[in-house]
C-alpha positions in Angstrom: -23.3 -23.6 5.5 -21.6 -22.8 2.1 -19.6 -25.6 0.7 -15.9 -24.5 1.2 -14.6 -27.3 -1.0 -15.1 -24.9 -3.8 -12.4 -22.1 -3.9 -13.1 -19.4 -6.5 -10.0 -17.8 -8.0 -10.4 -14.0 -8.1 -8.2 -13.7 -11.3 -9.5 -10.1 -11.9 -7.5 -7.0 -12.4 -7.8 -5.3 -9.1 -9.4 -5.4 -5.6 -12.4 -3.4 -6.7 -13.2 -5.9 -9.4 -12.6 -8.7 -6.9 -14.9 -7.2 -4.3 -17.6 -6.7 -7.0 -17.4 -10.3 -8.0 -17.5 -11.5 -4.4 -20.6 -9.4 -3.9 -22.3 -11.1 -7.0 -21.4 -14.5 -5.6 -22.7 -13.6 -2.2 -23.2 -16.4 0.3 -22.8 -19.1 -2.3 -19.0 -19.0 -2.1 -17.1 -18.9 1.2 -13.5 -19.4 0.0 -11.4 -17.3 -2.4 -8.0 -17.5 -4.0 -6.0 -14.3 -4.6 -2.9 -14.6 -6.7 0.1 -12.8 -7.9 -1.9 -11.2 -10.7 -3.8 -9.0 -8.2 -0.9 -8.3 -5.8 -0.2 -4.8 -7.3 -4.0 -4.3 -7.6 -4.7 -4.3 -3.9 -4.8 -8.0 -3.4 -3.7 -8.0 0.2 -6.2 -5.3 1.1 -8.9 -7.3 -0.6 -7.8 -10.5 1.3 -8.1 -8.5 4.6 -11.6 -7.1 3.7 -13.0 -10.4 2.5 -11.7 -12.1 5.7 -12.4 -9.4 8.3 -15.6 -7.8 6.9 -17.3 -10.8 5.1 -16.0 -13.8 7.0 -14.6 -15.4 4.0 -11.6 -17.9 3.9 -8.6 -16.8 1.9 -6.1 -18.7 -0.1 -3.1 -16.5 -1.0 -1.4 -18.0 -4.0 2.0 -16.5 -4.1 4.1 -19.5 -5.0 7.0 -18.2 -2.9 10.6 -19.3 -4.0 13.8 -17.9 -2.6 16.5 -18.7 -0.1 15.3 -20.1 3.2 15.7 -16.9 5.3 13.8 -14.8 2.8 11.0 -17.3 2.5 10.7 -17.6 6.3 10.6 -13.8 6.7 8.0 -13.5 3.9 5.7 -16.1 5.4 6.1 -14.7 8.9 4.9 -11.3 7.6 2.0 -12.8 5.7 0.9 -14.9 8.6 0.0 -11.7 10.5 -3.0 -11.3 8.1 -4.8 -14.4 9.6 -5.2 -16.0 6.2 -5.9 -19.7 5.6 -3.6 -21.1 2.8 -0.4 -19.9 1.3 1.5 -21.5 -1.6 5.2 -22.0 -1.9 7.2 -23.9 -4.5 7.5 -27.6 -3.3 11.2 -27.8 -3.0 11.9 -29.2 0.5 14.2 -26.4 1.7 11.5 -23.8 0.6 8.8 -25.8 2.4 10.7 -26.1 5.6 11.4 -22.4 5.7 7.8 -21.5 5.0 6.5 -23.9 7.7 8.9 -22.3 10.2 7.7 -18.8 9.3 4.0 -20.0 9.7 4.6 -21.7 13.0 2.3 -20.8 15.8 -0.4 -19.5 13.5 -3.3 -21.1 11.6 -1.8 -20.5 8.1 -1.5 -23.7 6.1 1.5 -24.0 3.8 0.6 -25.7 0.5 3.4 -26.9 -1.8 3.2 -26.5 -5.5 4.3 -29.7 -7.3 4.1 -29.2 -11.1 2.0 -26.3 -12.4 -1.2 -27.6 -14.1 -0.4 -25.6 -17.3 2.9 -27.5 -17.8 3.3 -30.7 -19.8 6.4 -32.9 -20.5 7.7 -30.6 -23.3 7.7 -27.8 -20.8 9.6 -29.8 -18.3 12.2 -30.5 -21.0 12.6 -26.8 -21.8 13.0 -26.2 -18.0 15.7 -28.8 -17.8 13.7 -30.9 -15.3 14.8 -34.5 -15.3 13.4 -37.0 -17.7 10.6 -39.2 -16.7 6.8 -39.4 -16.6 5.2 -36.0 -15.5 2.8 -37.7 -13.1 5.6 -39.7 -11.4 7.6 -36.6 -10.9 4.6 -34.8 -9.5 3.9 -37.5 -7.1 7.5 -37.7 -6.0 7.7 -33.9 -5.5 4.5 -34.1 -3.4 5.9 -36.8 -1.2 9.1 -34.8 -0.6 7.2 -31.6 0.1 4.9 -33.3 2.6 7.9 -35.0 4.2 9.4 -31.6 4.6 6.3 -30.4 6.6 3.9 -29.0 4.1 0.3 -28.9 5.3 -0.8 -29.9 1.8 0.0 -29.8 -1.9 -1.4 -28.2 -5.0 -1.6 -30.7 -7.8 -3.5 -31.6 -11.0 -6.7 -33.6 -10.5 -4.9 -36.2 -12.7 -2.4 -36.8 -9.9 -4.8 -36.3 -6.9 -5.6 -40.0 -6.3 -1.9 -41.1 -6.3 -0.9 -38.3 -3.9 -3.9 -39.0 -1.6 -2.5 -42.6 -1.4 0.9 -41.5 -0.2 1.7 -42.4 3.4 3.0 -38.9 3.7 -0.4 -37.5 2.7 -2.3 -38.8 5.8 -4.0 -35.9 7.3 -2.7 -33.5 4.7 -4.6 -31.4 2.2 -4.8 -31.9 -1.6 -5.9 -28.8 -3.5 -6.6 -29.1 -7.2 -6.6 -26.2 -9.7 -7.0 -27.3 -13.3 -10.7 -27.9 -12.7 -13.2 -27.2 -15.5 -17.0 -27.9 -15.4 -18.4 -30.0 -18.1 -18.2 -28.1 -21.5 -15.9 -25.3 -20.3 -13.0 -24.1 -22.4 -9.6 -25.3 -21.1 -8.0 -21.9 -21.4 -4.2 -22.2 -20.4 -4.7 -25.4 -18.6 -3.5 -28.7 -20.0 -4.2 -31.3 -17.3 -7.9 -30.9 -16.2 -10.8 -32.8 -14.8 -14.4 -31.9 -13.8 -15.1 -30.7 -10.2 -16.8 -34.0 -9.2 -14.0 -36.1 -10.7 -11.3 -34.0 -8.8 -13.1 -34.6 -5.4 -13.6 -38.2 -6.2 -9.9 -38.5 -6.9 -9.1 -37.3 -3.4 -9.0 -33.5 -3.5 -10.1 -31.7 -0.5 -10.7 -28.4 -2.3 -11.1 -27.5 -6.0 -10.0 -24.2 -7.4 -12.1 -22.7 -10.2 -11.5 -19.3 -11.8 -12.4 -18.5 -15.4 -15.6 -20.5 -15.6 -16.9 -18.4 -12.7 -15.5 -14.9 -13.1 -15.9 -14.9 -16.9 -19.5 -16.1 -16.9 -22.2 -13.7 -17.7 -23.8 -14.8 -14.4 -21.1 -15.8 -12.0 -23.5 -16.7 -9.2 -25.3 -19.2 -11.5 -22.0 -20.6 -12.6 -20.9 -21.1 -9.0 -24.2 -22.6 -8.1 -24.0 -25.1 -11.0 -20.5 -26.2 -9.7 -21.8 -26.6 -6.2 -24.7 -28.6 -7.4 -22.3 -30.9 -9.3 -20.4 -31.8 -6.2 -23.2 -31.9 -3.7 
C-alpha cells in the first residue's frame, strides 16, 4: 500500500501537466493536492480523473473565505465530487458554514491557521493582533477545531502544540512547509523536514516543489517516503 501520509502538491500550470506528473509518480504516490493555481487550468477535471480513473485521494486547496451562506453553498457543490480534503480559512464562522456544506459526505474540512509563508512582519502588515506568531496559530487552530473543523493546516513548527490541544483529539493535522534535507526553501519561511513534521504530530505532510521541480520526480518522492518509513 502506498504511504498516504505524503501528499504531493500538483503546483503545475494545468491539468495536462498534472496528469503527466502523476503518471511519472505512478503507484509511489496515492494522495495529491490541487490548489487555486490550477483552478483555471482544469484543476477540478484533474481531481475527478485522478480520483475516478486512478484511485487517488484528493486534497482540494481552495482556502475558501466569504460570508457563511456563500461558503456553505460552495462547499456543498464541491462535496459532490467525492474528494477527501478541502481547505477554508480558519475563522470560526467560515468553518461552521463549510462543515454544514459538507455534512452527510466524506469531505473533510481543514482550517488554515496562519499561512506558512508568513512571519510576524507580514502579520503586522495585515493588521493581525500583536503577539507571538506560534501562539496565534495555535489559538486559531483551537477555535477552528472548536467550530467543527475536521483538522487544521499548520506549519510543522506548530504541529506539536496543536496536536496537544484538547480540541485536536481525533482531528487531522496537515503540514505544508515541508522540505527534505538540503532542499531550497522557496517562498516558505517556517519549514521542517518530512520526518520532523510527522514526529511533531502531523498526520500528513504536503510537499510540492521538491518533487515536481526535480529532474526525477519519482526518485524524489521515493526518497521522501524512505525518510518517513
